[in-house]
Each structure stands twice: as C-alpha cells, then as structure tokens.
C-alpha positions as CSV (number, residue, x, y, z in Angstrom):
1,M,15.8,3.2,34.7
2,V,19.0,1.1,34.2
3,S,20.5,-0.2,37.5
4,F,23.9,-1.5,38.4
5,N,22.5,-5.1,38.4
6,D,21.0,-4.4,34.9
7,L,24.5,-3.5,33.7
8,K,26.0,-6.6,35.3
9,Q,23.4,-8.8,33.5
10,L,24.2,-7.0,30.2
11,S,27.9,-7.8,30.7
12,T,27.1,-11.5,31.4
13,R,25.0,-11.7,28.2
14,S,27.7,-10.0,26.2
15,K,30.3,-12.6,27.2
16,A,27.9,-15.4,26.4
17,V,27.3,-14.0,23.0
18,V,31.0,-13.6,22.2
19,A,31.6,-17.2,23.2
20,T,28.8,-18.3,20.9
21,A,30.1,-16.1,18.0
22,R,33.6,-17.6,18.4
23,R,32.2,-21.2,18.4
24,T,30.1,-20.5,15.3
25,M,32.7,-18.6,13.2
26,L,35.6,-21.0,14.1
27,A,33.6,-24.3,13.9
28,P,34.3,-27.1,14.1
29,D,37.1,-25.9,16.3
30,T,36.9,-23.1,18.8
31,S,40.5,-21.9,18.2
32,K,42.3,-20.9,15.0
33,I,44.6,-23.3,13.2
34,Q,47.9,-22.9,11.6
35,P,48.4,-22.4,7.9
36,F,50.3,-24.5,5.4
37,F,52.6,-23.4,2.6
38,S,53.5,-24.9,-0.7
39,I,56.4,-24.8,-3.1
40,T,54.4,-22.1,-5.0
41,D,54.5,-19.9,-1.9
42,V,58.3,-20.4,-1.5
43,E,58.8,-19.6,-5.2
44,L,56.6,-16.5,-5.0
45,H,58.3,-15.0,-1.8
46,S,61.9,-16.1,-2.4
47,G,62.0,-15.2,-6.2
48,I,63.8,-18.6,-6.8
49,P,62.4,-20.9,-9.5
50,A,60.5,-24.0,-8.2
51,S,63.0,-26.4,-9.9
52,R,65.9,-24.9,-8.0
53,I,63.9,-25.0,-4.8
54,R,63.3,-28.7,-5.2
55,T,66.9,-29.3,-5.9
56,V,67.9,-27.5,-2.7
57,L,65.3,-29.5,-0.7
58,R,66.7,-32.8,-2.0
59,H,70.4,-32.0,-1.4
60,Q,70.9,-29.2,1.1
61,K,71.2,-29.6,4.9
62,V,70.9,-27.2,7.8
63,D,72.9,-27.9,10.9
64,G,73.4,-31.4,9.6
65,Q,69.8,-32.1,9.1
66,P,67.9,-32.5,5.8
67,L,65.4,-29.8,4.9
68,P,61.7,-30.6,5.5
69,S,60.1,-33.1,3.1
70,G,56.5,-31.8,3.4
71,R,53.3,-33.7,3.6
72,T,50.4,-34.6,1.3
73,K,46.8,-33.4,1.7
74,E,45.9,-36.9,2.9
75,A,48.5,-36.6,5.7
76,I,47.2,-33.2,6.7
77,G,43.7,-34.4,7.1
78,P,40.4,-32.4,7.0
79,Q,42.2,-29.0,7.0
80,A,43.5,-29.9,3.5
81,D,40.1,-29.1,2.1
82,S,40.9,-25.5,2.2
83,L,44.2,-26.0,0.2
84,V,42.3,-26.7,-3.0
85,G,43.9,-24.9,-5.9
86,R,47.2,-24.1,-4.3
87,G,49.1,-25.8,-7.1
88,S,51.3,-28.3,-5.1
89,K,51.3,-31.9,-4.0
90,L,53.3,-31.2,-0.8
91,F,52.6,-28.7,1.9
92,Y,54.8,-27.4,4.8
93,T,54.0,-25.9,8.2
94,A,55.0,-22.3,9.0
95,D,58.0,-23.6,10.9
96,E,59.2,-25.8,8.0
97,Y,58.5,-23.0,5.5
98,S,60.6,-20.6,7.5
99,T,63.5,-23.1,7.6
100,I,63.3,-23.5,3.8
101,M,63.3,-19.8,3.2
102,R,66.3,-19.2,5.5
103,A,68.2,-22.0,3.7
104,L,67.5,-20.3,0.3
105,N,68.4,-16.7,1.3
106,P,70.4,-16.7,4.6
107,E,71.6,-13.1,4.1
108,R,68.0,-11.9,4.3
109,Y,67.5,-12.7,8.0
110,R,68.6,-11.5,11.4
111,P,72.2,-12.7,12.3
112,K,72.7,-14.5,15.5
113,G,73.4,-12.2,18.4
114,V,71.6,-9.2,16.9
115,N,68.5,-7.6,18.3
116,A,65.0,-7.7,17.0
117,V,63.7,-4.7,15.1
118,V,60.9,-3.0,17.1
119,I,58.0,-1.5,15.1
120,S,55.1,0.5,16.4
121,V,51.9,0.6,14.4
122,C,50.2,4.0,15.1
123,N,47.4,6.4,14.1
124,Y,45.5,9.1,15.8
125,K,42.0,7.7,15.0
126,G,40.3,4.4,14.8
127,G,38.8,2.7,11.8
128,V,42.1,2.9,9.7
129,T,42.8,-0.9,9.9
130,K,45.6,-0.3,12.4
131,S,45.2,-3.5,14.3
132,T,44.4,-5.6,11.2
133,S,47.6,-4.1,9.7
134,A,49.7,-5.0,12.7
135,V,48.6,-8.6,12.6
136,S,48.9,-8.8,8.8
137,L,52.4,-7.3,8.9
138,A,53.4,-9.9,11.5
139,Q,52.0,-12.7,9.3
140,A,53.5,-11.2,6.1
141,L,57.0,-11.1,7.7
142,S,56.5,-14.7,8.8
143,S,55.5,-15.6,5.3
144,L,58.8,-14.2,4.1
145,G,60.6,-16.6,6.4
146,H,61.2,-14.5,9.5
147,G,60.3,-17.3,12.0
148,R,60.2,-15.4,15.3
149,I,57.7,-12.6,15.6
150,L,56.3,-11.0,18.8
151,A,53.3,-8.9,18.8
152,I,52.5,-6.7,21.7
153,D,49.0,-5.4,22.2
154,L,48.9,-2.0,23.9
155,D,45.4,-1.1,22.8
156,P,42.9,-1.7,25.6
157,Q,40.3,-2.6,22.9
158,G,42.3,-5.8,22.2
159,S,41.6,-6.2,18.4
160,L,45.1,-7.6,17.8
161,T,44.6,-10.0,20.7
162,N,41.3,-11.2,19.2
163,L,42.7,-11.5,15.7
164,F,45.6,-13.7,17.0
165,G,43.0,-16.2,18.3
166,Y,42.5,-15.1,21.9
167,S,39.2,-13.7,23.2
168,Q,40.0,-10.6,25.3
169,T,36.6,-11.2,27.0
170,L,37.1,-14.9,27.8
171,D,40.8,-15.7,27.8
172,I,42.7,-12.7,29.2
173,E,43.2,-11.2,32.6
174,S,45.1,-8.0,33.4
175,N,48.1,-9.7,35.0
176,M,48.7,-11.4,31.6
177,T,49.3,-8.0,29.8
178,T,52.0,-5.3,29.9
179,L,50.0,-3.5,32.7
180,P,52.1,-4.8,35.7
181,I,55.3,-3.6,33.9
182,L,53.9,-0.2,32.8
183,M,52.7,0.4,36.4
184,G,56.1,-0.5,37.8
185,H,54.9,-3.6,39.7
186,E,56.9,-6.1,37.7
187,T,60.0,-5.9,35.5
188,S,59.9,-8.9,33.1
189,L,57.6,-9.5,30.1
190,K,58.7,-13.1,29.5
191,S,56.0,-14.6,31.6
192,K,53.3,-12.7,29.6
193,V,54.2,-14.2,26.2
194,L,51.5,-16.5,24.7
195,K,51.9,-18.9,21.8
196,T,49.5,-18.2,18.9
197,Y,48.0,-20.4,16.2
198,W,50.4,-19.0,13.7
199,P,53.7,-20.9,14.4
200,G,56.6,-18.5,15.2
201,A,54.3,-15.6,16.1
202,D,53.9,-15.0,19.8
203,L,51.6,-12.5,21.6
204,I,51.6,-10.3,24.7
205,P,47.8,-9.6,24.9
206,S,45.9,-6.6,26.2
207,D,43.0,-6.1,28.5
208,P,40.7,-3.1,29.2
209,A,42.5,-2.6,32.5
210,L,45.4,-1.1,30.4
211,Q,43.4,2.0,30.4
212,S,44.3,2.6,34.0
213,V,47.8,3.5,32.8
214,E,46.2,6.7,31.6
215,S,44.3,7.5,34.8
216,N,47.4,7.0,36.9
217,F,49.8,8.7,34.6
218,M,50.2,12.1,36.2
219,R,50.6,10.6,39.7
220,D,53.2,8.2,38.4
221,I,55.2,10.9,36.7
222,Q,55.1,13.1,39.9
223,E,56.4,10.2,42.0
224,N,58.8,8.6,39.6
225,G,59.7,11.2,37.0
226,L,60.1,10.6,33.3
227,Q,61.9,7.4,34.0
228,A,58.4,5.8,34.4
229,M,58.2,6.1,30.6
230,L,61.2,3.8,30.1
231,R,59.8,0.7,31.9
232,L,58.8,-0.9,28.6
233,R,62.3,-0.3,27.2
234,K,63.9,-2.1,30.1
235,S,61.6,-5.1,29.9
236,L,62.0,-5.4,26.1
237,V,65.8,-5.9,26.4
238,E,65.5,-9.6,27.4
239,L,63.1,-10.2,24.5
240,K,65.0,-8.5,21.7
241,T,67.5,-11.3,21.4
242,E,64.8,-14.0,21.0
243,Y,62.8,-12.4,18.1
244,D,63.4,-11.1,14.6
245,F,60.6,-8.5,14.9
246,I,58.6,-7.0,17.7
247,I,55.4,-5.4,16.5
248,I,53.5,-3.1,18.9
249,D,49.9,-2.3,18.3
250,T,48.9,1.0,19.9
251,P,45.6,2.7,20.9
252,P,44.0,5.0,18.2
253,S,45.3,8.2,19.9
254,L,48.5,9.7,21.0
255,N,48.0,8.9,24.7
256,N,50.5,7.6,27.2
257,L,50.3,3.9,26.0
258,T,51.2,5.0,22.5
259,T,54.0,7.2,23.9
260,H,55.4,4.2,25.8
261,A,55.6,2.4,22.4
262,L,57.0,5.3,20.4
263,L,59.8,5.9,22.9
264,N,61.0,2.3,22.5
265,T,60.7,1.6,18.8
266,D,63.0,1.4,15.8
267,G,60.4,2.2,13.2
268,V,56.9,3.5,12.9
269,I,54.2,2.2,10.5
270,M,51.2,4.4,10.0
271,P,48.2,3.2,8.0
272,L,46.7,6.3,6.5
273,P,43.5,5.8,4.4
274,P,43.1,8.4,1.6
275,S,40.4,10.5,3.2
276,N,40.5,14.1,4.3
277,L,39.6,13.3,7.9
278,D,42.4,10.8,8.2
279,L,44.8,13.1,6.6
280,C,44.0,15.8,9.2
281,S,44.1,13.4,12.1
282,A,47.6,12.2,11.1
283,S,48.8,15.8,11.0
284,M,47.6,16.2,14.6
285,F,49.4,13.0,15.6
286,W,52.8,14.3,14.6
287,D,52.1,17.7,16.2
288,L,51.4,16.1,19.5
289,F,54.3,13.7,19.3
290,I,56.7,16.6,18.7
291,E,55.4,18.1,21.9
292,T,56.0,14.8,23.7
293,C,59.6,14.6,22.4
294,A,60.2,18.2,23.5
295,R,59.2,17.1,27.1
296,F,62.1,14.6,26.9
297,G,64.6,17.1,25.8
298,A,64.7,16.4,22.1
299,E,65.0,20.1,21.3
300,D,68.4,20.1,23.0
301,H,69.7,17.6,20.3
302,P,67.4,18.2,17.3
303,D,69.5,16.3,14.8
304,D,69.7,13.1,16.9
305,A,67.8,10.1,15.5
306,I,64.5,9.3,17.1
307,F,63.5,6.5,14.7
308,S,65.4,4.4,12.1
309,F,62.5,4.7,9.8
310,I,58.9,5.8,9.2
311,K,56.6,4.0,6.7
312,V,53.2,5.6,5.8
313,F,51.0,3.5,3.6
314,S,47.4,3.7,2.5
315,P,44.8,1.1,3.1
316,K,41.2,1.2,1.8
317,V,42.2,2.6,-1.5
318,E,39.5,3.1,-4.1
319,R,39.6,4.3,-7.7
320,T,37.4,7.4,-7.1
321,R,38.5,10.9,-8.0
322,S,38.4,12.1,-4.4
323,C,40.5,9.1,-3.2
324,Q,43.1,9.8,-5.9
325,Q,43.2,13.4,-4.9
326,V,43.9,12.7,-1.2
327,L,46.6,10.1,-2.3
328,H,48.3,13.0,-4.1
329,W,48.2,15.1,-0.9
330,I,49.5,12.2,1.2
331,K,52.4,11.9,-1.3
332,E,53.2,15.6,-1.0
333,T,53.1,15.4,2.8
334,Y,55.1,12.3,3.5
335,A,57.5,12.2,0.5
336,R,60.4,9.9,1.4
337,Y,58.4,8.4,4.3
338,L,55.7,7.2,2.0
339,S,55.6,3.5,1.3
340,G,54.9,2.4,-2.3
341,V,52.1,0.1,-0.9
342,Q,48.4,0.7,-1.4
343,V,46.0,-1.8,0.0
344,P,42.8,-1.9,-2.0
345,K,39.5,-1.5,-0.2
346,S,38.0,-4.9,0.0
347,A,34.9,-6.6,1.5
348,A,37.3,-9.6,2.1
349,V,39.0,-7.8,4.9
350,A,35.8,-7.1,6.8
351,S,34.6,-10.6,6.1
352,A,37.9,-12.1,7.5
353,A,37.6,-9.9,10.6
354,D,34.0,-11.1,11.2
355,S,35.5,-14.6,11.3
356,F,38.2,-13.6,13.8
357,S,40.6,-13.9,10.9
358,T,42.9,-12.0,8.6
359,V,43.6,-12.2,4.8
360,F,46.6,-14.4,5.6
361,D,44.3,-17.1,7.0
362,T,43.1,-19.5,4.3
363,P,39.8,-18.3,2.9
364,P,37.0,-20.4,4.5
365,K,35.7,-23.3,2.6
366,G,32.8,-22.1,0.5
367,A,34.3,-18.7,-0.2
368,T,33.5,-17.4,-3.7
369,Y,36.2,-17.2,-6.4
370,K,35.9,-13.4,-6.3
371,R,36.4,-13.2,-2.6
372,S,39.4,-15.5,-2.7
373,I,41.0,-13.2,-5.4
374,S,40.1,-10.2,-3.2
375,H,42.0,-11.9,-0.2
376,D,45.0,-12.5,-2.5
377,L,45.2,-8.8,-3.6
378,V,45.2,-7.5,0.0
379,R,47.5,-10.2,1.2
380,D,50.0,-9.4,-1.6
381,A,49.9,-5.7,-0.7
382,Y,50.9,-6.6,2.9
383,I,53.7,-8.9,1.6
384,D,55.0,-5.9,-0.3
385,L,54.9,-3.8,2.8
386,A,56.8,-6.5,4.7
387,K,59.4,-6.5,2.0
388,E,59.9,-2.7,2.5
389,V,60.3,-3.3,6.2
390,E,62.8,-6.1,5.5
391,V,65.0,-3.5,3.6
392,E,64.9,-1.2,6.7
393,A,65.6,-4.1,9.0
394,M,68.6,-5.2,7.0
395,S,70.1,-1.7,7.3
396,I,69.8,-2.1,11.1
397,W,71.0,-5.7,11.3
398,Y,73.8,-5.1,8.7
399,P,75.4,-1.7,9.1
400,S,77.6,-0.8,6.1
401,N,80.8,-2.1,7.7
402,Q,79.2,-5.4,8.4
403,V,77.6,-5.8,5.0
404,K,81.0,-5.5,3.3
405,A,82.3,-8.3,5.6
406,A,79.4,-10.6,5.0
C-alpha cells in the first residue's frame, strides 16, 4: 500500500536528492558560471583575421569608449583552469565579446527600434533534444554577438529552466512563470524575467503548474473566446524592443501551450532526429497544427503568411545505413524548409546535461581530449544553425527597401 503521506515523503526525498546532485555536479559552486571568449573565438565567428581584430581593438571606439581590453588567466582566477588550450593570452566576458562582435560587423545585428525575432522550438514527441537545442541555439546566437536573448520555458517539465542554471524544484514557483498571463490574471511578463549565468541571456522559467493551462482550456475558451489564445502575444509586445531574439521552448506535443507559442512566433525550429518514429510524429504535428490554424480562420486567407520561416534540422545523426535512409526521406519531405545542419550523435551532449550544462559550457576540468573534441563538433553544428537563423532574422530586420538604404 502506498499512502498520501508516503507520496509526500517521496517528494521530500526527491527534492533533497536534486539539491545534492546540483551541489555535486556544480562543485565548488552551486550555480553555473559565465563563459569567457578569446580572440580565436572572435576570429572563428566573425570571419575576420586575428591581426585585423587586434588592430580594431587598439584603435576603434564605440560611443566614444575604447573597446574591451580583456583580461589574463591570472586576473580571471580559478575559472581560468578550464581555459587551457584556448590559444589566447587575453579573454573576454560574454558582454565584452558581444561588444567586439558588433563593432566588427554592425550590419549583422538588430537595428535600434526594431523588434526581436521570436522563435518557437517544437516537436510532437520527447527525446529529440528539443530543450537542449533551444538553450544551445540561444547560446550560439549569443556567441555570434547577439547580446540580448530571452528564453521562455513553456514546457512544464522545465528542462530549459534547469539547463539555464535554475532548479525548477528548488528555485521556481508558479507565479514566476507565464502561468498568470496565460490564465488571464496578469498582463505583463517583465516581472517574470530572470538573469542567467550566461550574460545577455535572460529566462522566463516554467513550473509544473503550467499544466493547468491544459485542464482549464475549454472553460477559458467558452468564457473568453479565441482571444484567450492571444494573451501571450500582448504580453510579448513590451519585451520585443528589448531583445534581439526571443526563443520559446514548448512541450513535446501540440497542446495548448505549444499553440500559444506558435500563434505568436516569427519562425519555427524543429529538431527532427533521423528515425522512422520521429519522422512519423513530425508528420502528425503538422496535421494537428493545420487543424488549429483552421479554427482561427486560416482557410479564409490560405495564402497569408503564418510564419516568416521554418527550419527543420537533424540531431543525433549517425553514419548507419538506416540513419542515412531516414535523412533522405526527411530531405524529400521538408525540401526548402530543411536546414543544412546535422548535429552528430554524441555522448558529450548527455554528459553535459548530466552536469546541468550544454556543449557551450566549457568542458569540465578532467574531460578527456576525445570528449572535448566531441563537444566542439556539436557546438559548431549549433553555431551553423544560428548562422542560418541570422540570415532569416536579417530578412525580417532589414526588408529589401531598408537594405538598399543601409
């Protein structure tokens, strides 16, 4: 027999174990720490030779102020131990790195007064690296110099929240999430924004209570009509002017939380592993979304734009014959919507997640050379995905008439 009190004791033990796991995996700190970048990183992601970068750093100013001068490993302190082999004597914080990148390629970034690009990361099933990809995309865009990223976690499971350094179990309550907005009790998301360990990347976290949006959906629609599905859109208006990108992580299904995201997004990113089950699930996702669009009258204007772009990419890619066959079918299905990015299957991804980390976090001290290389391969793939997203964003930020004037 399992009683109610037994379940309460189980919940208490579970929270205690989560706290212990976080202390162990993040020791000696219990929170995640920001990364540092080198001239090598700037050269890699800007495409500008290191000699030219150093010249710009010495002579160029931004708003009358000199560009960041960087700091040595000695000045950084114990964290510099993880920077071994980065090929540079000076290192820069993420904020400083973003400033340098913007100085080198100003036309690559969001102009003043233009809204953020909103991206929803979606899939119909779990286990496809959806949340990991959402965090990695945010970090990749930051690594390309986009210094203002907001991640919104609409998945009650909270993996994105945990990967950004907050424990959903220990740190988050339902009033800190989008729940009050989606239920119509509040109208502003500003008070929900949390700073993360990654400078320039903010977070609106999730909590299991978000699941109540589902249980109350039919009653909400009966009382408030389809306008209830536009609450997130209204609350995002005040945030769009403050960020370059807003990335929404959705539940692994096409439920009402996912629909809230899709009705308020510029672009969709779908991680689609090359397996038959995932290919079938993705097909069901689009069928169900078409039904949802029809409920909102899309069939009355079938040629009107719903999204600015869709990007489907494949994580967990292997060199097996069956994997390559499914990749061929994915290419046939998605054609112009298919990204050129394939993320290799890697134990480094699972290892990073076990440490409450992503491949953009410096490999932990003691990581093997092979694992560090594996981190780099996956990280480079997400950088390539972010570059594709950049191209889509520039078409939104700089319509053809503005590009000519720039």
